[in-house]
VEXBA-272509 format. One line per field, with one value per residue (C-alpha): residue in one letter; chain; z, y, x. Coordinates in Angstrom, 1 decimal, padded with zeros to 4 digits. Each point is the difference from the previous one (the first is absolute). Layout:
<sites>
resn (A|...) $
chain (A|...) $
up (Z|...) $
north (Y|...) $
east (X|...) $
</sites>
This chain:
<sites>
resn (M|F|V|T|L|F|L|V|Q|V|L|I|L|N|H|V|H|L|L|G|V|G|T|P|L|L|Y|V|Y|F|V|I|T|F|R|R|N|S|P|K|W|L|V|L|V|S|C|F|L|L|G|L|L|I|D|I|F|S|N|T|P|G|L|A|A|C|V|M|T|L|V|A|L|A|Q|T|Y|L|I|E|L|V|V|P|R|D|S|A|D|D|L|E|A|S|T|K|A|L|G|F|S|K|F|V|T|L|S|T|L|L|T|L|L|Y|C|L|V|F|F|A|L|E|A|F|N|F|F|D|V|L|L|W|L|A|R|S|A|V|S|S|V|L|T|I|V|L|I|L|A|I|E|S|V|R|S|R) $
chain (A|A|A|A|A|A|A|A|A|A|A|A|A|A|A|A|A|A|A|A|A|A|A|A|A|A|A|A|A|A|A|A|A|A|A|A|A|A|A|A|A|A|A|A|A|A|A|A|A|A|A|A|A|A|A|A|A|A|A|A|A|A|A|A|A|A|A|A|A|A|A|A|A|A|A|A|A|A|A|A|A|A|A|A|A|A|A|A|A|A|A|A|A|A|A|A|A|A|A|A|A|A|A|A|A|A|A|A|A|A|A|A|A|A|A|A|A|A|A|A|A|A|A|A|A|A|A|A|A|A|A|A|A|A|A|A|A|A|A|A|A|A|A|A|A|A|A|A|A|A|A|A|A|A|A|A) $
up (084.7|000.8|003.7|-000.2|-002.1|002.6|003.0|-001.3|-001.3|003.4|002.3|-001.7|-003.2|001.5|002.5|-002.8|-001.2|-002.3|000.2|001.7|-003.4|-001.4|001.5|-001.9|-000.7|-000.5|-000.1|-003.8|-000.6|000.7|-003.3|-001.9|000.4|-001.0|-003.1|-003.5|-000.2|003.7|000.1|000.3|003.0|002.0|-000.7|000.7|003.4|001.2|-000.5|001.6|003.1|000.3|-000.4|002.5|002.1|-000.1|000.6|003.2|001.3|-001.5|000.8|-003.8|-000.3|-003.3|-001.7|-000.3|-000.9|-002.6|-001.5|000.0|-001.9|-002.6|-000.5|-000.1|-003.0|-001.8|000.8|-002.3|-002.6|000.3|-000.1|-003.3|-001.3|001.5|-000.6|-003.6|-001.5|-000.9|004.0|002.1|001.6|003.4|-000.1|003.4|000.0|001.2|-001.2|-001.2|-001.9|-001.5|-000.2|002.1|-001.9|-000.7|003.6|001.2|-002.7|001.5|003.7|-000.5|-001.9|002.8|002.7|-001.3|-000.7|003.6|001.2|-001.7|000.7|003.6|001.0|-002.0|001.6|003.4|-000.4|-001.6|-001.4|-002.6|002.1|000.3|-003.2|000.8|003.4|-002.0|-002.6|002.5|002.1|-003.0|-001.7|003.2|000.9|-003.6|-000.1|003.6|-001.0|-003.5|001.7|002.8|-002.7|-002.0|003.0|000.8|-003.5|-000.2|002.7|-001.1|-003.5|001.4) $
north (102.8|001.7|-000.2|000.9|003.1|001.0|-000.7|002.2|002.7|000.3|-000.6|001.8|001.9|001.8|001.8|000.8|003.5|001.3|003.6|000.4|-000.6|-003.8|-003.4|-003.1|-001.6|-003.6|-001.6|001.1|-002.9|-002.5|001.7|-000.4|-003.6|-001.6|-002.4|001.2|-001.9|-000.1|000.1|004.1|-000.8|-001.4|002.8|002.5|-001.7|-000.7|003.4|001.5|-002.2|001.1|003.4|-000.4|-001.4|002.8|002.6|-001.4|-000.3|003.7|001.9|000.8|-000.9|-001.8|002.0|-003.0|-002.2|002.2|000.8|-003.8|-001.1|002.9|-001.1|-003.6|000.9|001.7|-002.9|-002.3|002.4|001.2|-003.4|-000.6|003.0|-001.1|-003.5|-001.3|-001.9|-003.1|-000.6|-002.7|000.9|-000.7|002.1|001.7|003.5|-000.3|001.4|-004.0|-000.2|003.6|001.3|003.0|003.0|-001.5|-001.0|003.6|001.6|-002.1|000.6|003.8|000.4|-001.8|001.7|003.5|-000.4|-001.2|002.8|002.7|-001.3|-000.6|003.1|001.9|-001.6|000.3|003.8|000.2|003.5|001.5|003.1|-001.1|-001.9|000.3|-002.1|-002.4|-000.5|-000.3|-002.9|-001.5|000.0|-000.9|-002.9|-001.2|000.1|-001.6|-002.8|-000.7|-000.6|-002.4|-001.8|-000.4|-001.0|-002.7|-001.0|-000.4|-002.3|-001.9|-000.6|-001.8) $
east (007.4|-003.1|000.8|003.6|-000.5|-002.7|001.9|003.1|-002.1|-002.0|002.8|003.1|-000.7|-002.8|002.4|002.5|-000.3|002.9|000.4|-003.6|-001.9|001.0|-001.3|000.9|-003.2|001.5|-003.7|-000.3|002.4|-002.8|-001.6|002.9|000.6|-003.4|000.1|-000.8|-003.2|-001.2|-003.6|-001.0|-002.1|002.5|002.5|-002.5|-001.3|003.6|000.8|-002.8|000.7|003.1|-000.8|-002.8|002.6|002.5|-002.9|-000.8|003.4|001.2|-003.2|-000.8|-003.7|-000.6|003.0|002.2|-002.9|-001.1|003.2|001.1|-002.8|000.7|003.4|-001.1|-002.3|002.8|002.5|-002.3|000.4|003.3|001.6|-001.2|001.6|003.3|000.0|000.9|-003.3|001.9|001.0|-001.5|-003.8|001.1|003.1|000.7|001.3|003.7|003.6|000.6|-003.2|-000.4|003.6|001.4|-001.4|-003.7|-000.3|001.3|-002.6|-002.5|000.7|000.4|-003.0|-002.3|001.9|-000.2|-003.6|-000.4|001.8|-001.7|-003.6|000.7|001.6|-002.5|-003.1|002.0|000.7|-003.9|001.0|002.5|000.9|003.6|000.8|003.8|-000.3|-002.4|002.7|002.6|-001.7|-000.7|003.2|002.2|-002.4|000.0|003.9|000.2|-002.4|001.5|003.4|-001.4|-001.5|003.1|002.1|-003.0|000.4|003.6|000.1|-003.2|001.6|002.9) $
</sites>
């Protein structure tokens, strides 16, 4: 999944700009799909490396790596909030395992966190708050739609 999401993002999705503000950031799906009790170091290092590769090919030095590491850290805690305590320890975040509403909640929280921080750091100022919010909102919606489309195909 690491290689596939990387190639799709770099070769296709980086060239999609809806309304001039929204770019789908599908590689966030990589963070969402980690199992519940995956070693935290593995989650953090894998997400950092994916972010670093995205940075190299997208001309965003360090930006995606930083935010992917932050979202990976948040995922390890957010999944505990969404998943029932009596569920399996090696539960994978998917619509099949979590149910549609809990998966959408987890995906939305992580995607929104990613987009808000990514575009805030990219702009590095808050002079144009409306543009920052528009880019974050449109990119989040596009990303969530793509994640749900992939998940619907994957769960069959």
